[in-house]
N, C-alpha and C positions, 0 to 999 in steps of 0.2 A: 443528377444529383444521387450518389450512392449511400446507402444506409444499410443496417442490419436489417433483414428481411422480416416483415410482419404480414400477417393476413389482411386482405381487403376488408373482410369482415371486422377486424379490429379497428381499421380506419375509419369505417362507416359508424362505429360505437364512438369513437373518439370525438368526431366531428358532429355528432348528433344528426346524421344524414339519413336520408331514406333512398334506398336502393332501387334502381329501375333495372330489371333482368336478373338473372342469376349470378351471384358472385362467389358461390361456394368453391373453396378450393384455390382461389386465386391468392398468390403472394406478391406483395409489393417490395420492390428494391430500391426505390428512390422516388423523389418528388421533384416536379418541374412546375414552373409558372410560364415557361417560354416553350412553345410547341416546338420550336427549332432545335431545342436541346433535350427534347424527350427521347429516352431509351427504352428498349423492350423491358416490360415489367414495371415501368413507372406509373405513378398517379399524376394526372395533369390537373391543376387547379386553374379554371378559367376566370382569372381575375379580370375586372373591367378597370382600366386605367383612364387617364386623362386623354389619351390619344389612340386607344385600342380597346377592344373587348374582346376577352378570351374566348368568348363563345363563338366568334368567327373562326377559331382554329381547332374546334373540337376534332372534327374529321381528320385534319393533319396529325393531331396528337395521336389518335387511334392508328392512323397509317404507320406511324413511326414506332409504334409497339405498345402505346399506353394500355393498361389494362382497366383502367377506371378515369373518369373525369368528375371532379367535384364542381358543380355549377349551381347558380342560384336559382331559388324555386320561382324567382320573379321574372316574367318576361318568356317568351317563345323561344324553342330550341328546333333548329331545323337539322335533321341528321339524315335526311333523305330516306326515311323509313327503316333505317338500319336498326338491328336490335343490339345496342352497345351498353356497356355497364356505365350508367350516369348514376352520380351520388348528388341528390337535391340537398341544398342547406339553405338557411336563411341569409347567410352573408359568406362569400368565399373567402375573403381575407381574414375574418374572424376564424373560420373553420381552419385555414392554413396554421394560424397560431394556435388552435386548440389542438390539432395533430401534433405539432412540435413540442407542445407542452406534455402531452401524454408520451411522446417518444423520448423527451429528455429524461422522464423519470424511469425509464427503463435502462438508462446508461449508467455505468460506473465511473465513467470519466469524472475528474474534478472540473467544474466549470467556474470559469472568471468572468464576472461581468464588469465592464468598465464604462463609466460615463464621467462627464465633466465638460465645462465650457471649451477648453482648449486641450489640445494632445491627446486626443483619443486614438487617432489612427496611427500617430507616431509610437505611443505606448504600446499600442496593440501589437505592432510590428516588431518593437523591441522585445516585448515579452515573448512573443511566439519565437524569436531568434534565440532568446536564452532557454526557454523550456525545450526547445529542439535539440538541445545538448543532452537532455536527460531522457526523454521519451516520445512517442508519437503525439502530435498535437494538431489540433485543427484551429484555424483563425479564419475570421470573415474575409471574402474576396472584396477587393476595393473597399468601399465604406458602406457594408451592408449592416447598417445599423438601426432599421426601422421594422415596421410590421411585416415586411415581406423578408428584409435581408437577414433578420435575427432567425426567423424559422428555418430558412434555407441553409444557414451555418450549422444549425442544430441538427438537421439531416444530413450533414456531411460526417457527422461523428459516429464511429463505428465502435465495436467492442475492442478493437485493437488500439484504440487511442486512450491515452491516459489523462490528457487535458483536452478542454476546449474553451477558446476565448470568444466571448461575446462583445461587441461593442454596442453601445445602447445610447442612441441619440434621441432628441425631442425638440418639438417647436410648439407643442400644445399641452396643455394639463392632462395628465393621466396616461400619457404614453410611456413613461419609464415604468410606472406601476404595472402595466400590461405587459411590458417587455421582460421585467423581473418575473412576473408571474409565470410568463412562458419559459424563461431561461432557468429559474429557481437557482441561482448563483451559489456555490460554495464560498466563493470570495467575492465580495462587492468592492469596487474601487470608485472612489469620487477624486478625480485629479485636481479639480478646482472649480470655482463657481464665480461667474463673472457676468457681464452685461452681454448676453446674447439671447437671441430670439425673443427679444422683448415685445415684439408684435404679437406673438402668441401667448407669452407667459407674463406680460405686463409690467414686471419690475423685477429687479434682482432678487428680492425676497420671493417672487413666484418662481424664479429660476431654482432657488434654493429649496423651495417646497417640492418641486418637481424631481430634482436631482435627488433628493434626500428619500425619495420612495424606492430607491434601489435596495434599501436595506430591509424593506417591509416583507420581501420574499426571500431573505437571505436563508439558506437551509440551516436546519438544526446543527449547531456547533460550528457555523460558518464564521467567517472572519471579515470584519470591515476594515478596509484600507483607505485612510483619507490623508489629505494634506493639512499638517499642522500649521502651515503658514498663512493658510485662508480661513479667516474667522467664521464664515459661513459653514465651511466644511467642520469646523470645531463644535459649533453649535449643534450640528447634527450628531456628531460623535458623543458630545455630552447627553444627549437624550437617548442613545443607543446603549441599552444594557448587555450587550453581547461581547464577544471576543472583538478586539479591535487593534490595529497597529497604525501609528502615525508615521509619515515620513515628512521631510522638509528641510530647509536650510536653517531654520530658527532653533533657539535653545530648547523650546518645548517638544521637538520631534523625537520620538523613540529611534527611529532610523534617520540619521542626520547627515547631510553633506557639509563638509567644512574644508577649509583651505583650497577652495576652487581657484585654478590659475588657467589662463589660455595657454594652450600648447598646439602649435600648427594651426589646423582648421577647427580644433575641437577643444578639449578642456581635460585637465587633470585635477582629481579632487580626492578626498577621503571620506569614506563612509563610516561614521561612528555609530555603532549600537548600543543603547543603554539598556541592558537586560534587568536592571533593577525596577524599571517600570513596566514589565510584562512578562508573562510566563507562558510564551506559546512554543510550539514545536519541540517540546521536551527539553528545553533549557532550564536548568534549575541553578540556584546559588547566585543569581544576580551577576554583578560585574559588567565589563564592556568588552567590545571587540572592534578592531578597525580593519579597514580594507581599503588599499588604494586602488583607484579606479581611472582609466583613461577612456574617453569618448572621442571617437573620430568624426564626430558631428558637430556642426556649429550651433551656437546659441546657447546662452546661459540658462534658458528656461528649459532645455533638455536635460539638464541635470536634474530638475524635478522629475521629469518623465523616467528618468534612470532609477531615481530613488523609489518611485512607485512600482517599478518593474521588479526591484531587488526585493522590496516589502513583500510583494506577492510570491516570490520565489522562496522567501523565508517562512511565510504563512503556509506554504505547502510542504514545509520540512525539508527542503532540498538542501545539497550540500554547496552552501553560498560561497565558501572559500575558493570554488573553481570558476567563479564567474568573471574574472578578471579578462581572459582571453575572448570570452563570449561577447563582453561589451566592446573590447576593442575591435572586433570584426564587425560590429554592427553598422549598416549603412542607411541612411535616411530613405524614407519613401519618396515618390515623385513630388514635385511642387511644394516641397517643404524645404526652405533654404537650400535650393539646388542651385549651385553655381555651374553656369554655362557659359563656355568661351565662344564667342563668334568672331572670328578675325582677332582684332585687338580690344574688343569690346567684352566686358564681362557682365553677364546678366545673373542676377540673383533671384531665382524664380521660388517666390513664396506665395504663389498665387492660388493655392489649393482653397483656402478660405479666409475670411477675416472678420473679426471683432475688436473692438477697442483694446483689450488686454493683448491678444496676439498681434496686433499691428505695432503696439508700444514694444513688445517683446522683439519684434522684427527690427524695429528702429534702434532699440539698443544693441542688438548685435551689429547693425549697420554702422553705428556710431564708432564702435570699437574696432572695425577692421581698417586696415592700411589700404590705400589706394593711390597709386601713381598719377592716376588722372582725376577727373571731377566724380563726385558723388552725386547721382541723380535718383530721386525717389519718384516713382510712377505709382500713385495710389488711386484706386477705384473705390467705388461705394462700399461701405459695410452695411449689408442688407438686414432686413428683419428686426429693425431696432425701434420700431413703433413710433411713439410720440417723442421719444428722446433722440431721433434720428438727426435733426438739425443741430441739437446741442452737442452730440457726441463727434460729430463730424467736425464742428468748429474746435472742439477740444482738441481733436488730431491736428487741426491746422496750427493751434497755439503751440503744441508740442513739436511740430515741424519746425516753427520759427525759431526754436531754442537750439537746433541742431546745426552743425556745419556742413548744410546742404548747399550744393552749387546750382541745383536746378531742382524745382518741385513741379510735376505735372500732376493734375488731377483730372479725372474722368468720370462722368456719370451725373445722376440727378443732384448728387450733393457735394459736386465738385466746386461749386461756387462757395459753399460753407467752409471747405477746407482751405481754399484758396484765400478767401476773404479774411479769414482768421490769422493765416500765415502773414499777410501783408500787415494786418492790423498789429501783429506781434512784432513787427520790424524787419521782416524779410524783404529783400529788395525786389520791387513790383517786376522787375526785368527777369528775375529768376523764377518767377511764378507764371504757369501757364494752365488754363482750364480748357477741358474738351468736354462736350455735350454726350459724346458717344465713342466707342471703340473704332467706329468707322472713321470718325474724325481724327483721332490721335494716329491711327494707321496710315491715314492719307497725308498727314503731316511729313515734312520733310526728314526721312530717315537719315540724311546725311548730317542732321544735327549732332548725332552721335560722334565722339572723336575717339582717337587712339587712347587707350587706357582708362576710358570711362568706366566706372562701375555703377550699374543700375539696379535698384531694388524694385521689384515688381510685387504688388500686393493689392488683394482685393477679395470680396466674397466670391464663392463658386459661380453664383449667377452672372458675375460679370465677365468671366473668362478672359482674365486679364493675360494669361499666357499667349493669347493671340498676338500680342506686341512682339513677343520674342519669335514666334513663327514669321511674321512678317518681315522682321529685320533680317531673319535667316534668308528670306526670299529676296529681299533687297540686296544682300550682301554677295550671295553666291554668284550671280552673273558678272559682278564686279571682279571676283577673283578669277573667273574663267577669262574674262577680257584682259586682265593683266598677266595672266599666264601664258 
């Protein structure tokens, strides 16, 4: 993890640590939480995880060139009598965040913090794609959106970077507040608020309270970007007294998407900006501007993600007139409505994650596409919905029964809830199959799929629904070789 160099003494002060051995004159050029990725001049944070303990890899880290290790005061440390620079702290993960918070405050880069129930990673990738056309920018690797991932992203930002994007996720109260405290965003974005992580947050009102915490650490003169189509986002905006820009498809949005039409695998629409309602980025005198945008990515919901990205660019004062080609060349990240052809069967891999709103968005897209063969929906559990799990899975089944699906396969703990509600809603019982586990579904006859079938795969990350596509690829390949 490369960063602008700071002294090890400064690190110790930032994490409120106690050094064992002399650290005078040592300079830190990076941070790592994985001993396999340590480079010379790094500080290694020995974090204890669910399946590992960083203490076990202290010597490996030093052998790889670490100049210091941050370790918990609790428990013994065996380094075979070597005199190595250890930094003792109360909690290693907290110390990682404290150092990131300190380092972020030394940066001149504009920081954009993104949260929301859906679309965080897609919007992060889209925004990175846009900002890269203007200046050097850092984005999170994969979905680095927690107490480890956000600090690691911050440590990648150097003086040469003009922008840094932070993705902020949560499944328990207080997490967004801490992440925004660490990241101190110049621009805070709430994409949407819906029923996600109810197991930890209790209710959709709890989700709103948690997401709304992102504005509590917004930098002075920062901008709050929010979804005007989402009532809970609007409630947060109403209570926020600082600079704000709204986006959406409805009449109340300052940056509004209109005249959306399907084009190829994506869409074309107009962005209408109403300057009469806000005075940001040096624009004076009111009036309106319009831009035609074409997206080469599927799904009506991605228009909203596009509008959010556009609003951020506007808040940064960028020349938004040149964004057409940037949007046109954007490609979706993996496992987000990712169409994959295996033989004559098309899989739509939307298996990165799932909650009620994202599943309904995927089904809306699925309903609109043309298929020469059958439409098959294979749905796994939506996890972390707490006491509403049964009801929300039944609601999904009811929705599925209203669509023109040729087959519905469900898998997981709540498979019977989805399947039962679909049958109760009038779906032919012969078109509905339930499986208890992925093993059961992958052991089922893969020859069931026919030429020109289009199959939508959706489920929470913990379900690993993409395995179905991998298994079909294994099933299909030997048959191709045999026929050839």
